[in-house]
N, C-alpha and C positions, 0 to 999 in steps of 0.2 A: 762467402758472406751471405748470399741469398739463401743458400741451403740452411744455414744456421737459423735465420729468421723464420723460415718455413717450419723447421723442426720445433722451434720455440712456440710458434703459434699452435702447432698440433698438440704439443704437450700441455699448453695452457688450456686448450679445449678439453682435453682428457681429464685434467685435474679440476675442472669446474664442478661445483656441488650442485645437486638438483635444487630447484627453488624451494621445495617443501622441507628441505633439511634445515633451513634457517628457522629457529624458534619463533621469531617475530612474525614471519610470514604465516606459519602454522596457526599462531594465536589470532592474528587478524582474520584469517580465512574462517576459523571456527566462529569468531564473533559475528562476522558477516553472515554466515549461514544461519546462525541462531536468530539474528535480527530479521532476516528475510522470512524465516519460518514464522516468527511471531507476527510480522506484518500481514502475512497471508492468512494466518489463523484469525487475527482480529478482523480482517476484511471479510472473511467467510462467516464468522459468527454474528457480526454486527451489521453488515451491509448486504447480506444475501437475500433477505426476505423482501418481497415486493411491497411497495408502499400503497396503502389503500387510499384512493383519492375519493373524497366525499365533500360534504358541505363544510368548508374550513371555518366558517364563521359560527357554526352551531356550537362548537365546544366553548368558544369565548362567550357566547351569549348565555350559555348555561352557567358558566363559571361566575360571571358578573351578575347573574339574576335578571337579565334583560328579557323582555318578551320577544319571541321570535316573530318575524313578520308573517301575517296571515297570507293565505294563498291568493285572496282577492287583491291584496296590496301589491303583490309582486307581479300580477298579470294585468293590472289596470282595472278601472271601474267599468262594469258592464253597462251602466246607464248612459 
Protein backbone atom coordinates (compact mmCIF):
# COMPACT_ATOMS: atom_id res chain seq x y z
CA UNK A 1 0.00 0.00 0.00
CA UNK A 2 2.74 2.47 0.95
CA UNK A 3 4.64 1.56 -2.20
CA UNK A 4 1.61 2.40 -4.36
CA UNK A 5 1.21 5.82 -2.72
CA UNK A 6 4.90 6.62 -3.25
CA UNK A 7 4.68 5.59 -6.91
CA UNK A 8 1.56 7.69 -7.43
CA UNK A 9 3.29 10.72 -5.92
CA UNK A 10 6.35 10.25 -8.13
CA UNK A 11 4.20 9.92 -11.25
CA UNK A 12 2.17 12.96 -10.24
CA UNK A 13 5.32 15.05 -9.94
CA UNK A 14 6.57 13.84 -13.31
CA UNK A 15 3.28 14.69 -15.03
CA UNK A 16 3.18 18.26 -13.71
CA UNK A 17 3.28 20.92 -16.38
CA UNK A 18 5.75 23.80 -16.14
CA UNK A 19 4.15 26.99 -14.85
CA UNK A 20 4.71 28.93 -18.10
CA UNK A 21 2.92 26.33 -20.21
CA UNK A 22 -0.37 27.67 -18.86
CA UNK A 23 -1.64 30.41 -21.25
CA UNK A 24 -3.09 32.61 -18.50
CA UNK A 25 0.23 32.68 -16.65
CA UNK A 26 2.08 33.60 -19.84
CA UNK A 27 -0.34 36.43 -20.63
CA UNK A 28 -0.26 37.84 -17.09
CA UNK A 29 3.55 37.70 -17.07
CA UNK A 30 3.74 39.52 -20.40
CA UNK A 31 1.32 42.23 -19.22
CA UNK A 32 3.25 42.67 -15.97
CA UNK A 33 6.57 43.05 -17.80
CA UNK A 34 5.09 45.59 -20.21
CA UNK A 35 3.55 47.62 -17.36
CA UNK A 36 6.80 47.64 -15.40
CA UNK A 37 8.73 48.77 -18.48
CA UNK A 38 6.25 51.61 -19.06
CA UNK A 39 6.44 52.74 -15.43
CA UNK A 40 10.24 52.85 -15.54
CA UNK A 41 10.22 54.70 -18.87
CA UNK A 42 7.75 57.30 -17.59
CA UNK A 43 9.78 57.73 -14.41
CA UNK A 44 12.98 58.15 -16.39
CA UNK A 45 11.65 60.69 -18.87
CA UNK A 46 9.49 62.78 -16.54
CA UNK A 47 11.26 62.63 -13.18
CA UNK A 48 14.97 62.27 -13.93
CA UNK A 49 15.78 65.98 -14.45
CA UNK A 50 16.86 67.91 -11.37
CA UNK A 51 14.51 70.58 -10.09
CA UNK A 52 15.86 74.11 -10.22
CA UNK A 53 15.20 75.79 -6.90
CA UNK A 54 14.84 79.53 -7.08
CA UNK A 55 12.56 82.34 -6.03
CA UNK A 56 9.19 80.57 -6.08
CA UNK A 57 7.16 83.74 -5.66
CA UNK A 58 8.74 85.52 -8.63
CA UNK A 59 6.75 83.56 -11.22
CA UNK A 60 3.44 84.26 -9.50
CA UNK A 61 4.23 87.94 -9.13
CA UNK A 62 5.03 88.24 -12.83
CA UNK A 63 1.90 86.30 -13.76
CA UNK A 64 -0.44 88.51 -11.73
CA UNK A 65 1.40 91.74 -12.59
CA UNK A 66 2.42 92.51 -9.03
CA UNK A 67 5.45 94.59 -8.18
CA UNK A 68 8.32 92.61 -6.80
CA UNK A 69 9.57 93.83 -3.42
CA UNK A 70 12.63 96.03 -3.64
CA UNK A 71 15.92 95.07 -2.05
CA UNK A 72 15.59 97.71 0.66
CA UNK A 73 12.13 96.38 1.66
CA UNK A 74 13.41 92.87 2.20
CA UNK A 75 16.51 93.87 4.17
CA UNK A 76 14.94 96.52 6.39
CA UNK A 77 15.24 100.31 6.51
CA UNK A 78 18.82 101.56 6.91
CA UNK A 79 17.73 104.75 8.75
